[in-house]
Every structure is written in structure tokens, then in C-alpha cells.
Phi, psi and omega in degrees: 000131179275117182268126178262117180294139180282140178287144176291133182292328180201135170225145187294336180300336177297323179287318183295336181279350181275156174282167184299316181295323179292320178293321178296321178301317178300317181293312183297324183279335188240005174283123182280068189248011184298313179299321179297315181295319180297322178295317180291321180293323179295322179291324181293321179074208182263167181127201180297141181221053180299324182233093184302152180304314184296320179293320178298314180296316179299324180293326177292319175298321178297323178299324177290312182296320182274004172063041178275126183282345184213165177294323179297321177297319178294318181297321178295320178297317179295325181295323185260351185244090181294326179297320179292317179302316181295320184295323184268350173115005175273088188271350183268003179081356181270153176244131181301142174288165182299323182292334177294318177293323179300316179294320181295318177296326177301323177288324181294326180301331181280351186247030181303322182295327180286330173297317178296324178295321177295319178301313181293325178296321178292323176298318178299320178296318181293328177298327179279317184288326182240096185304330181266007181299125180096359181295318177235123181246156175225145182231145177196163176248144182234125177282132176235118180289144171282158173297328174289145184266343183198174178291144182260136180291331178281120184261002180279128183285128179228009179087351181245323179285152174257104182261001184257329186290159172212182185270148174221154181223132179226134181248131177250136180229155178190182179237128178286171180298331180276003176093356180275143181281154174224156177213152181217131181249127179244129178237143175208156178249117182162236190224173177228126175265117178265126191226131168249128182234158170286122187285344180268317182261353179057051178233142181294145179242326179205153179207161174204142177248127180226177171298156186300329186279355183296136182295132178293319183294313180299320180292327177298318177303313182295316184293321179293320178296316179292325178296323177294326179287320184275323184227068184299326181293325179294315178295325182296324182267356179292132182255321183222155171228122182259142179201157178280182187290351175295342180256014180286091186218127184303317182295327179291318176303312184294316182296315182300312186278314186285323185268326187237359182057034176259129181280117179284128175239084189235132178298152188242146174259156176277101182258008178289114187297325181276000178057037175294148174281319180217162175228154178281137179281134181303140176075358180229113185287338183241030176234130179232164178212160176247178186290345178273359176092006175282132183245133184235141170259146183250124181301128183291340183265311187256343183080010181284137180266135175226136180289131180284153184279150178284127181247003177103180183244136180246103187292325189273359179265143182060197183282311185249355180117167180226150172263135179260132178238138186247154181293124181293326180295319181288322183284322186255358181072030180277140177286126179230116184294335180261017186300315185295329182263359183285132182274353183246015184292341176271002181097164180225164174238133181247119176291123183293346175294343179303318176199104187292338177282317184283315185253112184240161182306325170263116186303126180299335182274000185268158174294329180299320179298316181294318179296318181291319181296330179299339179291345180300334181296346179299320180290330176293323179291323176296317177300320179296321179294323177300321178291307190276321187257345183238013166083015182272352176286325176224112183217175181232045187257128171235140176094143186288331177297314179294320182294318179297317180297314182295318178294317180298317179294316181299318181289325175295320177299316180300315181290320181296321176301314182296314180300313180298317181295318180296315181298317181291325175297320179294320178296321178297320179295320180296317179299317181294325177293320179296316180298316182292329179288000000 
């Protein structure tokens, strides 16, 4: 049988290959902002309308798409680019002064909830457009420095000082190729963007902006609970959640699997206080395991250790399920002198309740776990795009209100581009089918 590979419904490289004006067109046409615009227009009321609300909003979206780090940079672009002015709605040839943008942003700060509503509306659209959207999720935290370099002794708010940011410290560890350990400590003053993304399509699903010192694990609990409230169907079809060892928390493992039936694929830290290499498995005198979830049987005759084979996960056994481990001698045809007297030659079952961090529904010792964990890099790529393509590597933002607004708009722009591209691809396919018919 000749198998025809299915085309991917969406990949981010499709967006990167487009020009700035084309990407802006996608955003302007597919951003669900009508309710938002009507609310702002109602507040403005009647009177002079030199710079309409819709044109002002479109210009801010253009600033994100065109990667302008500041309003002054955007204003210079508008001054020299008549095509852009016309496209966003400034038909009189004038460019808003800086104070006009300041007032407009002041109104936007009051509408944070409506920005979140647009984000959720785009997620709902993607759930329809991409049937597998949300099947595999990844979570991570991203440090964003404030424009301010340190805490200010003056606590009176004047619109210029950053009184919300604080310090955070993160340590990275690893092993070099030569076997020597390395570590790196990163400190920053500012904020932390907590992000859950679809690991297959590399699109944001949920976000939150907090002070830099906020715990990633605690915020993950909150975000997953809120995601279940806002998008229950997405959580229902979610199968895995990938995360680095910063999210290695027993309560998170238990909550994901017991409450939402989501398989946690989270890197693990060595939390054994006595720094043991292995421990004996309960009920089996010749079976040991390490903190990474590798299980070994010990030959009763020679004392030789062999790693047991992965036999899969049994959801219906015990309370939370069991991992099945198989005899390596039996599976691989290895000679084992103690085989006849071995009590585990028929295989064993390990209740994951024994240690929820070590024993997870996807066996840590399996190739499937490694393949699934590799999807975690999707959230790193989204973070990289926020830095490079959406202006967070170099910005002029102080204060958590401004940071939340800026992050929310950037993520909505990212989703609107994806929605527009998918819809237009589908229309092209329909046209081609009509022509062929």
C-alpha cells in the first residue's frame, strides 16, 4: 500500500517567510478586536477625532509586527512610510504625537481583561482550525528584565519608576563531555513571563506575567487550573505536559495525572538526601532502582546488575496505575546463571504511588519518554521569538501593568497571524478542489 504523508496544517516557518506588510495584514484582518474597539470608541465619545481609536490600535499592532522597541521608533516609521499609514487608517497624513500615545496606553491599561478575552477567543478559533491543538503542551518561565536596573529608594509612583519589579536568581547545572560538572548563575531585575504552549504547533495557550521572584511551579498549578476553567475541551484532550527540572514537584505530578489525566514529562532532580545511587524496590529482594527511574534486577547467583526492559503502563491497576518491567534475560536471550531461582523472571509491576516523581505514566527509562521530552524545546523557541521578533530583547518597559499589556498584545499578534495563515491556506485548498472539479 502506498502511504501518502499528511501535510502539516501549520508551521511557524510559514509566517517567518512573509513580509512585514503581509504579516500585518493577517493580524489586522483576523484579530478579534471589534468588541474592544467599540468599548474604546464609546469611552472617547464625540468631539475631535484626528486620530481614530481603530487607527491608533492598528498602529500599536504594527509596532509589534515591525519590531519597534519604542513609540518614537514607531512614529519615525509612520512618518516615512505612507503605505503603512494608509493601511492602518491614518488617512490625513498626520502622525500622532507621543502624548497621544501616552493617553491611549492609559486607556489600554484599564482594558487588560479585554486583551485576555481576545487571547482566549483566538485559542477557541485554533481549537476548531487545528483538531489536535492542545494534545501536547509545554510550560516554562522566561525572565524579562525591566528597563530599570535596580530597586528605587523613592516609593512614590510617578509613571517613570519601576516599583513592581524585583530580583530573581536562576542556577543552571550540567555535565560536560569530559565528565566534569558546570554551573551558571543568572540574575535579573524585572519580571517573569510564565508560558504554556502547544508543543506541536509552537503557539501560546496560556500566559501570566509576574514579578521575577514568583515561583514557576506555583504559577504552573494556577495556570493549569485556569486553563481548565476557560478551555475545558483543550485540557480534556491534552495527553502530555513537558517541562524542565524547575517544575520537578510531587504535587504537580499528582495534580496533572490524578485531576486531569495529563501525563507529566518533567525532568527530575536528585532529591535523595543521602545521595544513594540506588535503592531496593519494595517487595523484591533482588530489584533496585535509581532516582531517574531505571530499574535493575540483580542476578541471584553472580550479583550482576541488568536493567529491566520497559513493559508499558497499566492505567487500570492500583489507584494511579502501574509500570510493567520485564526480565532482560528472557527478552534479549541473555544467559543468566540465576534465572531458575529468580523470582522476577516473569516480570514485575511497580505502583507509581511508590514515588510519583521517579515513576511516571510514561516510563522515564523508555524511548517514548525521551522523544516526548524533546518537545519541550518548543516553548524555548516561542520565548526566542518573543525576544527577537517581538522586541523583548531590547525594550523600554517599566512597571508590571505595561509589561502585562505588552506581553498580551504580542501573544495575541502571534496567534492572529497563525489563525489568518491557517484560514487562508484552507481557502486556497478549497479553491483548488473547486477548480479540479
